[in-house]
Each structure stands twice: as structure tokens, then as C-alpha cells.
TIKOLMAR-125013 format. One line per field, with one value per residue (C-alpha): x, y, z; residue number from 0; residue in one letter; chain. Coordinates in nm, 2 decimals. Last residue first. Layout:
N
X X,...
Y Y,...
Z Z,...
resi NUM,...
resn a,...
chain A,...
END
This chain:
91
X 0.20,0.35,0.05,-0.17,0.13,0.22,-0.13,-0.13,0.21,0.11,-0.21,-0.01,0.23,-0.06,-0.23,0.09,0.13,-0.23,-0.15,0.15,-0.07,-0.36,-0.17,0.06,-0.19,-0.47,-0.24,-0.17,0.17,0.35,0.09,0.37,0.74,0.79,1.03,0.89,0.52,0.59,0.80,0.52,0.26,0.46,0.51,0.14,0.03,-0.15,-0.52,-0.50,-0.25,-0.43,-0.75,-0.55,-0.45,-0.80,-0.96,-0.73,-0.87,-0.61,-0.59,-0.72,-0.46,-0.28,0.05,0.23,-0.07,-0.07,0.29,0.22,-0.07,0.14,0.41,0.16,0.00,0.34,0.42,0.07,0.12,0.46,0.32,0.03,0.26,0.52,0.24,0.06,0.38,0.44,0.09,0.11,0.44,0.28,0.00
Y 0.07,0.05,0.06,0.30,0.51,0.55,0.66,0.92,1.05,1.07,1.25,1.51,1.56,1.60,1.86,2.06,2.05,2.17,2.46,2.54,2.55,2.74,3.04,3.15,3.03,3.24,3.55,3.54,3.70,3.36,3.23,3.14,3.20,2.89,2.72,2.87,2.81,2.48,2.36,2.47,2.30,1.98,1.97,2.03,1.76,1.52,1.58,1.93,2.06,1.91,2.09,2.42,2.40,2.30,2.58,2.83,2.73,2.62,2.90,2.97,3.18,3.50,3.35,3.42,3.29,2.97,2.90,2.97,2.73,2.46,2.51,2.49,2.19,2.01,2.06,1.92,1.61,1.54,1.59,1.35,1.08,1.10,1.10,0.81,0.60,0.68,0.58,0.26,0.17,0.24,0.00
Z 1.45,1.11,0.88,1.06,1.16,0.79,0.71,0.99,0.89,0.53,0.62,0.83,0.53,0.30,0.52,0.55,0.17,0.11,0.34,0.13,-0.18,-0.01,0.13,-0.15,-0.41,-0.25,-0.23,-0.60,-0.68,-0.71,-0.96,-1.20,-1.18,-1.39,-1.15,-0.83,-0.90,-1.06,-0.77,-0.52,-0.74,-0.78,-0.40,-0.35,-0.59,-0.36,-0.42,-0.27,-0.53,-0.81,-0.69,-0.67,-1.04,-1.14,-0.94,-1.10,-1.44,-1.70,-1.95,-2.30,-2.49,-2.42,-2.55,-2.22,-2.03,-2.24,-2.14,-1.78,-1.79,-1.94,-1.68,-1.40,-1.55,-1.59,-1.22,-1.13,-1.35,-1.20,-0.85,-0.93,-1.06,-0.77,-0.52,-0.68,-0.69,-0.33,-0.23,-0.43,-0.26,0.08,0.00
resi 90,89,88,87,86,85,84,83,82,81,80,79,78,77,76,75,74,73,72,71,70,69,68,67,66,65,64,63,62,61,60,59,58,57,56,55,54,53,52,51,50,49,48,47,46,45,44,43,42,41,40,39,38,37,36,35,34,33,32,31,30,29,28,27,26,25,24,23,22,21,20,19,18,17,16,15,14,13,12,11,10,9,8,7,6,5,4,3,2,1,0
resn g,v,f,c,d,k,v,v,v,c,l,i,v,q,l,v,l,s,f,p,v,l,i,n,f,k,l,k,q,t,k,h,r,f,f,s,m,g,l,l,a,g,v,s,g,g,i,f,s,f,t,l,l,t,s,e,p,v,r,w,q,q,k,k,a,r,r,k,d,y,g,y,l,v,f,t,i,f,n,i,f,l,l,y,a,l,l,f,k,l,m
chain A,A,A,A,A,A,A,A,A,A,A,A,A,A,A,A,A,A,A,A,A,A,A,A,A,A,A,A,A,A,A,A,A,A,A,A,A,A,A,A,A,A,A,A,A,A,A,A,A,A,A,A,A,A,A,A,A,A,A,A,A,A,A,A,A,A,A,A,A,A,A,A,A,A,A,A,A,A,A,A,A,A,A,A,A,A,A,A,A,A,A
END
């Protein structure tokens, strides 16, 4: 089960990182964008590390207060969840 969780987190973080890059590219070209709700949803379903890396690497959404609050908050929630899940399997 822990291997599945790790695989899922790697996958969802990669996808989230790519989404931030894709949205930044579309923004530069003034084309249709990825909705902010989609970017935040991917952060909350496990992609918070990918979101933070994407924000930093692409310099995207870094001026938006809700992203500066909600993305780190989602990371904290995910760390807590991982600790709880690990404790359920270990102890």
C-alpha cells in the first residue's frame, strides 16, 4: 500500500508541475488558461510539491495570495495525512 501511495504522489506531483508550466505558457500567449480551481485541486489531491515547484520554476501564480496560502496549506495537510497513514501501517 505504501508503494502505491508513493507512486501516486510521484505521478500527481509530476502532472501538477506540468500543468503549472502549461498554464504559464498559455498565459504568455494570451490563450485559454487552466482554471485556477483546477490548479488548486491538483495541489490538494496530492500535488502540492509539484505545485510549489511549478510556482517557483515557472514563476507562475506567485503573486496570487490564495496560491501563496492554499498551496503550502495543502502540503501541510498532505504531510499530516502521510504520517497518519504510515502510523496505521506501522503501529
